[in-house]
N, C-alpha and C positions, 0 to 999 in steps of 0.2 A: 269742954270751953276750948280745947287751943285745936279741935276740928272745926269749930267754927270760925275762930282767927284764921286758919290756912285756908278756909273756901274764900272766906272775904276778901283773901291778903290774894287769892287766885283770881278770883272776879276783877280786884281794882286791878290785877296787873295784864287781863286781859282786856278791860275797859282802855285802860290805855293804848295797850297795843292797837283797839279796835278803832277807839275815836281818832289817834292819828292818821290809820289809815282810811278814814269816813274825812279828816280835813284837808287828807292831799288829794281826795278823790276829783273834785271840777278839776286839779290843776294837772292831772294826769292827762285827763279829756280835753282840759287846751294846750295841753304838750309845754306847757310851762316851765317842764324842767327833762332836761335828757336824761339818756338811759344809765349813765353816770351818778347822774344825783339821786337819784330812786334808789337805788343799788345804796350809794351811802345812807342813803333819809333813814331805809330799810335795817340797814344793818344802825344804827344808832337807836329806833325802837327794838328792836330784836335783842339788843343785849339788854336795855331797859326789861323785857321780860323775864328774860333768863335771870338775871341778877336778883329777880324776884324768885324764880322757881331755887337759886343756891338757898337762898333766908330762910326756907323751910325745907331744907333737904339735909336727910342724915351725915352726908356728907358728901364731898363736891371736889373732882380733881380737873384736870383738864392737861391732856400732852401732847406733844407735838414729838415722833420717834424719829430723828433725823433731821435732815433739810427740807423745807419746800422747795418744789420748783421753781424757777422764778418766773416762766415763762405761762402759757396756755398748760391747764392740766385738768383729768377727770379726775372726780372724786366720786369713791362705789363705796356707800353704806347701807348698813343693815336699818330696817325701817320697822319701827313698833311705836310710833308717836306721833303726832303734829308739832313735837317741839323737835322731832327732827329735821325742819326748815329752819327755824330759828334757833340754832346753835351754832352758826357756824363765824356769827360774828366772836364768839368764844374763843377760836383759833386767831383773832385779828385779822380774818378773811374779810373782806368787804365788798371785792367784785368779785362777785359770786351771782351766780343763774343757774338755770333746773332743767331740765328737758322734765313738760312735765305734760300729762294728759287726766282726762277722768275729776275727780271731785275738787281740785284745788281751783281748775278754771271755771267751775259752775260758782265758784261762789266769788259774789259782784266784786267786790274791792281787792280781795285778793285775786281774782284771776285777773284784773286791768292791773295791778299791780304786776304780777310776773310778766306782763306783756309788755310792758311800759318800760320794765329795766332789764329788757332783751333775752329773758327768756324760752326757749324753746317750745313751742308749743306744738305736740305730737297730735294733726289731724288723722281723722281713719285714711285719706286718702295720701296721704304723704309718701312721696316716693323715699329711697334710700338714698340718691343722687343728691335731692334737695336737700336730707337730713343735712348730710356729711358736708353738703356747702354750707349750712346756716352753723355747725357745729365750727368747722377750719373758720371761718371769720371772728368767732368768739375766743378759737384758741389764738388767732393770729392778732386779738387785741390784749392778751394776757391774763384773759377769764379762767376762773376756775370753774366747771360745769358740774354739778353736784346730781350723779342721777343714785337712783333706789334698785338696785338690780331685780330684787324678790316683786317687783311691779305693787305693792301694796302691801298697807300695815301688819305686822305678824299679831294675832292676837295672845301668844301665848308665849313671845319675847322668847320663843325661839329664832334660829335663821335659818331661812325657807330654799328652796332653788332658786337660785341665781340665773338671770337670762344672759343669753350670751350677746343681746343688740350693742350693749354699749361698749362690749371689749370690743369688739367686731368695731365701732367708732373710732377707739381709740388705736387700732392696728392702722386703720385708714388714714387716719390722719396724727398717725406716729406724734401720738403724745402718752406721755407717763400716766399710769392710772393710782394714785392716793388713796389704799382702804382706809376705810376708817371704822372705827368700830365704837358705835353709841351704846354704853350702858347706863340702864338703870332710866332713861326717859320713857322706854314702857312703861314699868313702873310709877312712873311721876302721874303721864296723863296717859291712860291706855286709849286704846279705839273707843270710840263712842264717851269719853268723859271729858269734862271742862273744866274738873277739879281736881288741881295739885294735891298729890299724897306725897309724904314723906319717904322718901327713897334715897338709895347710897349711888350716888352718881357719875360715871367715870366717862370722857367722853375723847376720843386716841383717834389722832393722824398718824399711820404707821409709814413706812419709809417706802418711799413712792418706787412703783414695779414699770421696771422698760414694758414698753407695747410687746409680746409674742410673734413671732412672726406671722404674716396674714395667713389666713385663713378659717372656714369656717369650725374645723375642729382646733385648731389654736384658739380659737376666741372662747370656746366653749372650755378649755381646756383652763383657759387665765381665769373663765370665770370661778370656775372651781376652785380652783389653787386661790384668789383673793378673798372668795369665800372662808376656805378653810384659815388664813390668815387672820381673819376678821373673828373668827368663833373661837380661834385658838387666844387672842387675846380677851375678849370679850368674861373666855374662862380665867385669864390670869388673877 
């Protein structure tokens, strides 16, 4: 009986989320909202979905270790669930965008939202210089850019290799990197699943890390360093 309730509760949560985005869709096409308004709208509906996830969770904890940078910053997180895109409002972050390519952009409403909110779209032929310029504009506005350095969702809830590109971007733009340890979301909604499973969830933003000295090797070292910080926090 509990499983049936959880399934219905989950579907109602995603219905609210999906219906809200669908209702917003015509306004996005007509450009009735600016980027900030779109981000804040998404903040509200993502908080609603996460509240429903919290309700069926075994435990639920949100932590911010240290003080968040007041200006632009890069947030690097482990990635194991679709909920990883929706959880940032739990930290009180409204002005969050993503660097994204692949499946989220192919979802008609989600893809339109990402673009309308000011997220940076990685096209196949994008140059490093153009990417840096787009990111710098976002950082100058005080936005937090979320990246998932693994590149795809983990299916075994282990943290896999972090690619160094995002950390090179942080170096070039001279912004801090905030490691984010997202624990339990992969058990709550694994890849290829849409029903929330009761799990122990802990969402943690770690102390911001200053960018390492510029260079490809330094970016790779920073990727390893941030990955290890996240692994350590997930094991805590």
